[in-house]
C-alpha positions in Angstrom: -188.7 35.1 -4.6 -190.1 37.5 -2.0 -193.6 36.9 -3.4 -193.2 33.2 -3.0 -191.8 33.5 0.6 -194.7 35.9 1.5 -197.2 33.5 0.0 -195.8 30.6 2.0 -195.8 32.6 5.2 -199.4 33.6 4.6 -200.4 30.0 4.2 -198.3 28.6 7.1 -198.8 31.4 9.7 -202.2 32.7 8.6 -203.9 29.3 8.4 -202.0 26.0 8.8 -200.1 26.7 12.0 -202.4 29.0 13.8 -205.3 26.6 13.5 -203.3 23.5 13.2 -201.3 24.0 16.3 -204.4 24.9 18.3 -206.3 21.9 16.9 -203.4 19.5 17.7 -203.1 21.0 21.2 -206.8 20.5 21.9 -206.6 17.0 20.4 -203.8 15.9 22.7 -205.3 17.6 25.7 -208.5 15.5 25.3 -206.8 12.3 24.2 -204.3 12.4 27.1 -206.9 13.3 29.7 -205.7 16.8 30.4 -202.2 15.6 31.2 -201.0 19.1 31.7 -203.3 19.6 34.7 -203.5 16.2 36.4 -199.8 15.5 36.1 -198.4 18.9 36.9 -196.9 17.7 40.2 -195.3 14.9 38.3 -193.7 17.5 36.0 -192.0 19.1 39.0 -190.9 15.7 40.3 -189.4 14.7 36.9 -187.1 17.8 37.1 -186.1 18.2 40.7 -186.4 14.6 41.7 -184.0 13.2 39.0 -180.9 11.6 40.4 -179.6 9.4 37.6 -176.3 10.2 35.9 -175.4 9.0 32.5 -172.5 10.5 30.6 -174.3 9.7 27.3 -176.9 12.4 28.0 -177.7 15.5 30.0 -179.8 15.7 33.2 -183.6 16.5 33.0 -182.9 19.9 34.6 -180.2 20.7 32.0 -182.6 19.6 29.2 -185.3 21.9 30.6 -182.9 24.9 30.9 -181.5 24.3 27.4 -185.0 24.2 25.9 -185.9 27.3 27.9 -182.7 29.0 26.6 -184.1 28.7 23.1 -187.8 29.3 24.0 -187.2 32.4 26.1 -186.0 35.1 23.8 -186.9 38.6 22.7 -190.5 37.4 22.0 -191.0 37.3 25.7 -190.1 41.0 26.0 -191.0 42.6 22.7 -193.5 40.0 21.4 -195.8 40.3 24.4 -195.7 44.1 24.1 -196.7 43.8 20.4 -199.6 41.5 21.4 -200.9 44.0 23.9 -200.5 46.9 21.5 -202.4 45.2 18.7 -204.8 43.0 20.6 -205.3 44.8 23.9 -205.2 43.1 27.4 -207.4 40.3 26.1 -204.5 39.0 24.1 -202.9 37.8 27.3 -205.8 35.6 28.1 -205.5 33.9 24.7 -201.8 33.5 25.3 -202.6 31.6 28.4 -205.1 29.4 26.7 -202.8 28.5 23.8 -200.0 27.7 26.3 -202.4 25.5 28.2 -203.2 23.3 25.2 -199.6 23.6 23.9 -198.4 21.9 27.1 -200.1 18.7 25.8 -198.5 19.0 22.4 -195.1 19.6 23.9 -195.6 16.5 26.1 -196.4 14.4 23.0 -193.5 15.5 20.8 -190.8 15.2 23.5 -192.1 11.8 24.7 -191.7 10.5 21.1 -188.2 12.1 20.8 -187.2 10.2 23.9 -188.6 6.9 22.7 -186.9 7.0 19.3 -183.5 8.4 20.4 -180.3 6.7 19.4 -176.6 6.8 20.3 -174.2 8.5 17.9 -170.7 7.3 17.0 -169.4 8.7 20.2 -172.0 7.1 22.4 -174.0 10.3 23.0 -177.8 10.4 22.9 -179.3 12.1 19.8 -182.9 12.3 18.6 -185.8 14.6 17.7 -188.6 14.8 15.1 -186.3 13.8 12.3 -185.6 10.5 14.1 -189.2 9.6 14.8 -190.1 10.6 11.3 -187.5 8.2 9.9 -187.8 5.4 12.5 -191.4 5.6 13.5 -193.0 6.5 10.2 -190.4 5.2 7.8 -190.3 8.6 6.2 -186.6 9.4 6.1 -187.2 11.9 3.3 -189.4 14.0 5.7 -186.7 13.8 8.4 -184.2 15.2 5.9 -186.4 18.1 5.0 -187.1 18.7 8.7 -183.4 18.7 9.6 -182.4 21.1 6.8 -185.2 23.5 7.7 -184.2 23.4 11.4 -180.6 24.2 10.7 -181.5 27.1 8.3 -184.1 28.7 10.6 -183.0 28.0 14.2 -179.3 27.4 13.7 -178.5 30.3 11.3 -181.2 32.9 10.6 -182.9 33.1 14.0 -179.5 33.5 15.7 -178.8 36.5 13.4 -182.1 38.0 14.5 -181.3 37.4 18.2 -177.9 39.0 17.7 -179.6 42.0 16.0 -181.8 42.4 19.1 -178.8 42.4 21.4 -176.9 45.0 19.3 -180.0 47.3 19.0 -180.5 47.1 22.8 -176.8 47.8 23.6 -176.7 50.7 21.2 -179.9 52.3 22.7 -179.0 51.7 26.3 -175.2 52.1 26.4 -174.2 53.6 23.1 -172.1 50.6 22.1 -171.4 50.3 18.4 -173.2 47.3 16.8 -170.0 45.8 15.4 -168.4 45.8 18.9 -171.4 44.1 20.3 -171.4 41.6 17.5 -167.8 40.6 18.0 -168.3 40.3 21.8 -171.4 38.1 21.4 -169.8 35.9 18.7 -166.7 35.4 20.9 -168.8 34.4 23.9 -170.9 32.1 21.7 -167.7 30.5 20.3 -166.4 29.7 23.8 -169.7 27.8 24.6 -170.7 26.1 21.4 -167.2 24.7 20.7 -167.7 22.7 23.9 -170.7 20.9 22.4 -174.1 20.2 23.8 -172.9 19.1 27.2 -171.2 22.5 27.7 -174.3 24.3 26.4 -176.4 22.4 28.9 -174.1 23.3 31.8 -174.1 27.0 30.9 -177.9 27.0 30.5 -178.3 25.2 33.8 -176.9 28.3 35.6 -177.8 31.2 33.4 -181.4 30.4 32.5 -182.7 30.1 36.2 -180.8 33.3 37.0 -182.2 35.4 34.1 -185.7 34.1 34.6 -185.7 34.7 38.4 -184.4 38.3 38.0 -187.0 39.2 35.4 -189.9 37.6 37.3 -188.6 39.3 40.5 -189.1 42.8 38.9 -192.6 41.8 37.8 -193.3 40.5 41.3 -192.2 43.9 42.7 -194.5 45.7 40.4 -197.3 43.3 41.4 -196.7 44.0 45.1 -196.6 47.8 44.9 -199.8 47.8 42.8 -201.5 44.9 44.6 -204.8 46.9 44.9 -205.1 47.2 41.2 -204.5 43.5 40.4 -208.1 42.2 40.7 -209.4 44.9 38.3 -206.5 44.2 35.9 -207.3 40.5 35.8 -211.0 41.3 35.2 -209.9 43.6 32.4 -207.9 40.9 30.7 -210.9 38.5 30.8 -213.4 41.0 29.6 -211.1 42.2 26.8 -210.6 38.6 25.7 -214.3 38.3 24.8 -214.7 41.8 23.4 -216.5 43.1 26.5 -214.0 46.0 27.0 -213.8 47.6 23.6 -211.8 50.6 24.8 -208.9 48.2 25.6 -209.1 46.3 22.4 -205.8 47.4 21.0 -205.2 49.0 17.6 -207.7 46.9 15.7 -210.1 46.3 18.5 -212.5 43.6 19.6 -212.4 40.0 20.4 -210.8 38.8 17.2 -207.8 41.2 17.6 -207.2 39.8 21.1 -207.7 36.2 20.0 -205.4 36.3 16.9 -202.6 38.4 18.4 -202.6 36.3 21.7 -202.7 33.0 19.8 -199.9 34.0 17.3 -197.6 35.5 19.9 -198.2 32.6 22.3 -197.5 29.9 19.7 -194.3 31.8 18.5 -193.1 32.2 22.1 -193.6 28.7 23.6 -192.7 26.7 20.3 -195.0 23.8 21.3 -195.5 21.6 18.3 -192.8 23.3 16.3 -190.4 20.4 16.7 -187.6 22.4 18.2 -187.5 21.4 21.9 -187.7 17.6 21.2 -184.2 17.8 19.8 -182.8 18.5 23.3 -185.4 16.4 25.1 -184.0 13.4 23.3 -180.5 14.1 24.6 -181.6 13.9 28.2 -181.2 10.9 30.5 -184.8 10.6 31.9 -185.4 9.9 35.6 -187.7 7.8 35.9 -186.2 5.8 33.0 -189.3 6.2 30.8 -190.0 8.4 27.7 -192.9 10.0 29.4 -190.8 11.7 32.1 -189.0 13.9 29.5 -192.4 14.7 27.9 -193.5 16.0 31.3 -190.3 18.1 31.7 -190.8 19.8 28.3 -194.5 20.4 29.0 -193.3 22.3 32.1 -191.1 24.4 29.8 -194.1 25.7 28.0 -195.7 26.6 31.3 -192.6 28.6 32.4 -192.1 30.3 29.1 -195.6 31.6 28.6 -197.6 31.4 31.9 -194.7 32.7 33.9 -192.3 34.9 31.9 -194.7 36.2 29.2 -197.2 37.0 32.0 -194.4 38.8 33.9 -194.0 41.2 30.9 -197.7 41.6 30.6 -198.0 42.5 34.2 -195.2 45.0 34.0 -196.9 46.8 31.1 -200.5 46.7 32.2 -199.7 47.8 35.8 -197.6 50.7 34.5 -200.5 52.3 32.6 -198.2 53.2 29.6 -200.1 51.0 27.1 -201.7 53.4 24.6 -202.9 52.0 21.2 -202.8 55.5 19.7 -199.2 56.3 20.8 -197.3 54.2 18.3 -195.0 52.9 21.1 -194.8 49.2 21.0 -192.3 46.3 21.2 -189.2 46.6 23.3 -189.7 50.4 23.7 -193.1 49.8 25.3 -191.6 47.3 27.8 -188.8 49.7 28.6 -191.2 52.5 29.4 -193.2 50.1 31.6 -190.2 48.9 33.6 -188.9 52.5 34.0 -192.3 53.4 35.4 -191.8 50.8 38.1 -188.1 51.0 38.9 -187.1 54.4 37.6 -184.4 55.3 35.0 -182.6 52.0 35.4 -185.6 50.4 33.6 -184.1 51.0 30.1 -180.8 49.5 31.1 -182.5 46.6 32.8 -184.5 45.6 29.7 -181.3 45.9 27.6 -179.5 43.5 30.0 -182.6 41.2 30.0 -182.6 41.2 26.2 -178.9 40.2 26.2 -179.5 37.2 28.4 -182.7 36.2 26.8 -181.3 36.5 23.2 -177.9 35.1 24.0 -179.2 31.9 25.6 -181.5 31.6 22.6 -178.5 31.6 20.3 -176.8 28.7 22.2 -180.0 26.8 22.6 -180.8 27.1 18.9 -177.3 25.9 18.1 -177.8 22.8 20.2 -180.9 21.8 18.1 -178.9 22.3 15.0 -176.1 20.0 16.1 -178.7 17.3 16.7 -180.0 17.8 13.2 -176.4 17.4 11.8 -176.2 13.9 13.3 -179.4 12.9 11.5 -178.0 14.2 8.2 -174.9 12.0 8.7 -172.8 15.2 9.3 -172.3 14.9 13.1 -168.5 14.5 12.8 -165.9 17.0 13.8 -165.4 18.6 10.3 -169.0 19.3 9.3 -169.9 20.4 12.9 -167.0 22.8 12.9 -168.3 24.3 9.7 -171.7 24.7 11.3 -170.2 26.4 14.3 -168.3 28.9 12.2 -171.4 29.6 10.1 -173.3 30.3 13.3 -170.7 32.7 14.5 -170.7 34.5 11.1 -174.5 34.8 11.2 -174.2 36.3 14.7 -171.7 38.9 13.5 -173.7 39.7 10.4 -177.0 39.8 12.3 -175.6 42.2 14.9 -174.6 44.7 12.2 -177.2 44.3 9.4 -181.0 44.3 9.2 -182.2 40.7 8.6 -185.8 41.3 7.7 -185.9 39.6 4.3 -183.9 36.6 5.5 -186.1 36.4 8.6 -189.2 36.0 6.4 -187.5 33.1 4.6 -186.7 31.5 8.0 -190.3 31.9 9.0 -191.3 29.9 5.9 -188.7 27.3 6.7 -189.9 27.0 10.3 -193.5 26.8 9.1 -192.6 23.8 6.9 -190.8 22.0 9.7 -193.6 22.6 12.1 -196.2 21.3 9.6 -194.2 18.1 9.1 -193.9 17.7 12.9 -197.6 18.1 13.6 -198.5 15.5 11.0 -195.9 13.1 12.5 -197.1 13.4 16.1 -200.7 13.0 15.1 -199.8 9.8 13.2 -197.8 8.5 16.2 -200.4 9.7 18.8 -201.5 6.1 19.6 -197.9 5.3 20.9 -197.9 8.5 23.1 -201.2 7.4 24.7 -200.0 3.9 25.4 -196.8 5.2 26.9 -198.7 7.6 29.2 -201.0 4.8 30.3 -198.1 2.6 31.1 -196.4 5.4 33.1 -199.5 6.2 35.2 -200.3 2.5 35.8 -196.9 2.0 37.3 -197.2 5.1 39.4 -200.6 3.9 40.8 -199.0 0.6 41.6 -196.5 2.4 43.8 -193.6 1.6 41.4 -191.0 3.9 39.9 -192.0 3.9 36.2 -189.6 2.1 33.9 -190.0 1.5 30.2 -188.6 -1.6 28.6 -188.5 -2.3 24.8 -190.1 -5.7 25.4 -193.3 -4.0 26.4 -193.9 -2.8 22.8 -192.5 -5.6 20.7 -194.1 -4.2 17.6 -191.5 -1.4 17.7 -188.6 -3.8 17.3 -186.1 -2.3 14.8 -187.6 1.1 15.3 -186.3 2.0 18.8 -182.8 1.4 20.3 -183.5 -1.8 22.3 -180.2 -1.4 24.2 -181.2 2.0 25.6 -184.6 0.7 26.7 -183.6 -2.7 28.2 -181.9 -1.6 31.5 -184.1 -1.4 34.6 
């Protein structure tokens, strides 16, 4: 079984997803006219300018924070350190590049999730890739596979991995037994997830901005006290990205080491194209009332995850001077040493606390995606959802106490399959994304607040919920 899983991971993560995600990102960047650049101010407006309230959904800001809760995890701390260790400073340049094109992919998938969303039996919005697979492409079978893979990987296994990271950090920094940490994290998770997606969104709305701001503030402090070294450091990143600074090329050296490690870590961190964030994008009440506005919100999420938070970790490490490809020190330990260099002995504890917040919010964000998938599977009722919640809590407990390496490999394969299905779907539906963006921008140019009505695309009758898209 391990051989099969390893083979699938080699196919998905060695070829299909690395090149596929990049290619799809470039495709949407070009087809949408560099939407991530020309409409960046509109992204900000779609988040902070939203005033509509609708009890069937959550606010655009809550949707952004919930998606960031899942996106921003230990990969932003340990993953960036590994990319630097293996690929050198140049890896950061390629992380930036992959996030840049990934913003267009995130825009496309979340716009589609909004368009094809439905109301569940309790009147709440639900949607995501499974829904646009079933309704837009008439491929319910693909939606079923996607939903199962999402629950297995994000809902269960990845939550065990995040709990493991919290337990390791608490043991190393404070000497807390792993089981004690696991019980605490599981109890805190239970309080939140039993309140449903609305409760998760409210918690994320407060916790995510706080944790991101605190982490970026430490990086900003490091930047200020080392301001004279910043120009040389930025030049080093660019030179290393193209193999012009071999001494800084990481363990394997050269441009390819920087490229592959930067691309892989960047894709894993921002999740653009994976099909995860659209599950919460669909739950939002967009303002303006147009599918494109939530696409813009989730595109901004990729920017914050990689170009802000991952860059913060990179700055902390590079400005500290502790990066040494021959030392064997990488991952969380490397980031801890870097932060300790800047703020003293509290650095190790600070990273442990950051890991707790980053990993814990990932747990509740991942659960929110899974609850959406349960609705598609016809299991969105109280009994099955309660079973899912208990399973999540058990995985948190188990993950905190046990090593999850083998199961993590299986989850990687599961996520690889769901991402592949999602990429094919958004490519096949790309014409609709382009038309929606054109409609949105034309209304803006005309001085109107964009509104999408189902009657504007009559060919989608029976595919989208006309009731949702009839009100002005």
